[in-house]
C-alpha positions in Angstrom: -19.9 -8.4 -10.4 -16.2 -7.4 -10.6 -15.5 -4.2 -13.2 -12.1 -3.6 -14.2 -11.0 0.3 -13.4 -7.2 0.0 -14.3 -6.4 -1.3 -18.0 -3.0 -2.7 -18.4 -0.7 -1.0 -20.9 2.5 -2.3 -22.5 5.6 -2.2 -20.4 7.3 1.3 -20.8 4.2 2.7 -22.0 3.4 6.3 -20.6 0.3 8.1 -19.8 0.1 11.5 -20.2 -1.9 13.7 -17.6 -2.8 16.2 -20.1 -5.6 17.4 -18.1 -3.9 17.6 -14.8 -1.0 20.5 -14.4 0.3 19.0 -11.2 1.4 15.4 -13.0 3.4 15.9 -16.2 3.9 12.1 -17.1 3.1 8.9 -15.6 5.1 5.7 -16.8 3.4 2.4 -16.2 4.3 -1.3 -16.3 5.0 -3.9 -13.9 6.6 -2.8 -10.8 9.0 -4.8 -8.4 8.2 -3.4 -4.9 6.2 -6.1 -3.6 2.9 -4.8 -2.1 4.6 -2.2 0.2 2.2 -0.1 1.8 1.8 3.6 1.0 -0.5 6.3 2.2 -1.2 9.4 0.1 -2.5 12.4 1.7 -3.6 14.5 -1.2 -6.7 16.5 -1.4 -7.1 17.5 -5.2 -8.9 15.1 -6.9 -7.4 14.1 -9.8 -3.8 14.6 -8.8 -4.6 12.1 -5.7 -6.2 9.6 -7.9 -3.4 9.9 -10.5 -0.7 9.4 -7.8 -2.7 6.4 -6.2 -3.3 4.6 -9.8 0.3 5.5 -10.8 1.9 3.9 -7.8 -0.8 0.9 -7.7 0.3 0.2 -11.4 3.8 0.3 -10.0 3.4 -2.6 -7.2 2.3 -0.6 -4.3 -0.6 -1.1 -2.1 -1.9 2.5 -1.8 -4.3 3.8 0.7 -5.6 7.5 -0.3 -6.8 10.2 1.9 -8.2 13.6 1.0 -8.1 15.0 4.3 -5.6 16.3 7.0 -7.3 14.9 10.0 -8.3 11.6 8.3 -5.0 11.1 6.8 -3.0 11.7 10.1 -5.5 9.2 11.7 -4.6 7.0 9.0 -1.1 7.4 9.4 -0.9 7.0 13.0 -2.8 3.5 13.2 -1.9 2.1 9.8 1.4 0.2 8.9 2.9 2.4 6.3 6.3 2.0 4.7 6.1 5.7 3.4 3.8 8.4 3.3 3.2 11.1 0.4 2.0 14.1 1.9 0.4 17.5 0.7 0.8 20.5 2.5 -2.2 22.4 1.7 -5.1 20.3 3.1 -8.5 20.8 4.6 -9.0 19.9 8.3 -5.0 20.7 9.3 -2.3 20.9 7.2 0.7 18.9 6.2 3.1 20.7 8.4 0.6 19.9 11.5 -0.1 16.4 10.4 4.0 16.0 10.1 4.3 17.8 13.4 2.1 14.8 15.2 3.3 12.1 13.5 6.9 12.7 14.2 6.0 12.3 18.1 5.4 8.8 17.5 6.7 7.5 14.2 9.6 7.5 12.0 7.9 6.4 8.8 9.4 8.0 5.5 7.3 11.2 4.5 7.6 13.0 1.0 5.8 16.4 1.2 4.0 17.5 -1.9 2.9 21.4 -2.1 2.3 23.9 -4.6 4.8 26.4 -2.6 8.0 26.4 -4.7 9.5 28.7 -1.8 12.8 27.8 -0.1 11.3 28.8 3.3 8.7 26.2 3.1 10.9 23.4 1.6 13.0 24.4 4.8 10.1 24.4 7.3 9.2 20.9 5.9 12.5 19.2 6.5 13.2 21.0 9.6 9.8 19.5 10.7 10.9 15.5 10.1 10.0 15.5 6.1 12.3 13.0 4.6 12.4 14.5 0.9 10.0 17.4 -0.6 9.0 17.3 -4.1 7.4 20.5 -5.5 3.9 20.5 -8.1 3.9 20.3 -10.7 5.9 16.9 -11.2 7.0 14.2 -13.3 5.5 10.9 -11.7 9.0 9.0 -12.8 10.5 11.6 -10.5 8.0 10.7 -7.6 8.3 7.3 -7.8 12.0 7.2 -8.1 12.1 9.5 -4.5 9.6 6.8 -2.9 11.8 3.9 -3.9 15.0 5.7 -2.8 13.2 6.6 0.5 12.1 2.6 0.9 15.7 1.9 0.3 17.0 3.7 2.9 17.7 1.9 6.7 15.9 -1.1 7.7 13.2 -0.8 5.5 15.2 -3.0 3.2 14.2 -5.8 5.5 10.6 -5.3 4.5 11.0 -7.9 1.9 10.4 -10.6 4.2 7.2 -11.7 6.5 6.4 -14.2 9.0 3.5 -15.1 11.0 4.2 -18.4 13.3 5.6 -20.8 11.1 4.3 -19.3 7.9 6.9 -17.3 5.9 7.0 -15.4 2.7 9.9 -13.5 0.9 8.7 -11.1 -1.7 12.2 -11.2 -3.4 12.5 -14.5 -4.4 8.8 -15.1 -4.4 8.7 -17.9 -2.3 5.9 -18.9 0.5 6.8 -21.9 3.0 4.9 -23.1 6.1 6.8 -25.3 8.6 9.5 -25.2 6.3 7.6 -26.7 3.4 7.2 -24.6 0.0 3.7 -23.6 -0.8 2.4 -23.8 -4.1 0.9 -20.9 -4.8 -0.6 -19.1 -8.1 0.2 -15.5 -8.6 -3.0 -14.0 -7.2 -2.7 -16.3 -4.3 0.7 -15.3 -3.6 -0.4 -11.3 -3.7 -3.3 -12.2 -1.7 -1.2 -14.0 1.1 1.3 -10.8 0.8 -1.3 -8.5 1.9 -2.6 -10.4 4.6 0.5 -11.1 6.0 1.9 -7.6 5.5 -1.3 -6.3 7.3 -1.4 -9.5 9.9 -3.9 -8.9 12.8 -6.2 -6.4 10.7 -9.4 -7.2 9.4 -9.3 -6.9 5.6 -12.9 -6.2 3.6 -13.6 -8.3 0.3 -14.2 -4.8 -1.2 -10.1 -3.9 -0.4 -8.8 -7.4 -1.1 -10.6 -7.3 -4.7 -9.3 -3.5 -5.2 -5.7 -4.5 -4.6 -5.3 -7.9 -5.7 -7.4 -8.1 -8.9 -7.3 -4.1 -9.2 -11.2 -4.2 -9.8 -14.2 -2.9 -8.0 -16.3 -5.0 -5.6 -19.6 -6.0 -6.1 -21.4 -8.3 -3.5 -22.9 -10.3 -6.2 -19.5 -12.0 -6.5 -17.9 -14.5 -4.7 -14.3 -14.1 -6.6 -12.9 -13.2 -3.1 -14.2 -15.8 -1.4 -13.1 -18.7 -3.8 -9.8 -17.4 -3.7 -9.3 -17.1 0.0 -10.7 -20.8 -0.1 -8.1 -21.8 -2.0 -5.4 -20.4 -0.3 -6.9 -21.5 3.3 -6.4 -25.3 1.5 -2.9 -24.6 0.9 -1.7 -22.6 4.2 -4.0 -23.7 6.6 -5.7 -27.4 5.9 -2.5 -29.7 6.3 -1.9 -28.2 9.5 -3.2 -28.4 13.0 -3.0 -24.2 13.7 -5.2 -22.2 11.4 -3.8 -18.5 10.7 -6.5 -17.7 8.1 -9.8 -16.7 9.6 -13.0 -15.4 8.5 -14.7 -12.6 10.3 -18.3 -12.6 9.5 -19.8 -9.6 7.8 -16.2 -7.8 8.0 -13.4 -9.8 6.1 -10.5 -11.9 6.6 -7.6 -11.7 8.9 -4.2 -13.7 9.2 -3.6 -14.1 13.0 -2.6 -16.6 15.5 -5.6 -16.9 17.9 -5.3 -18.4 21.4 -7.9 -20.9 20.8 -6.3 -22.7 17.9 -4.3 -25.9 18.5 -0.8 -25.7 19.6 
């Protein structure tokens, strides 16, 4: 069965993290960021959970790592729009993560730290960080800084995605295939957004349940399977080339396959 983890709150409501000294306040309500993909690397349990939950509620697709070495691996192999990176981490620290990451990636990085020392801020920025935020911080400031990073440069283009003749525009909430508009429900649009944004990656049912339905996944439910079947009926069934594939025992992937009809 599906169990709700994150309850909805009225627009403009504020959640006060009174029991966590690092987050002062986290506003909630509908976001407008269209499933942009963020990575949070933070080892403090409560803080990591608060940040992930707040960013998810603000409309982002969020992965969380609590270890420097694991986080670096995710950053190098994942397709992230921005990374929130703590300095003090187990495994390797944030400065080392940033140093290695910058050898092959220009993904925007916002560093978090309990150190409010000028030398540390300078070190982070000189190592390639795009912004720096000291703890404790207001979630609204973190959110504003992330959105500012995402508005810079070519990341503005990340509102449109395409695979073969399938196109999706997050700004206009429009999806088409072969020039024909697809009539999608809100959940189908969100599901297609994730699959298209992470095209070529096999996404598990658990991940889709969490990101689309904001719920924990239980193997007894068929909600994800039903939604995928309905989405496939709209984006694949009327067309010769099939894009949405089931990977048995693993999940689903959106990709062009060589054995598909031309």
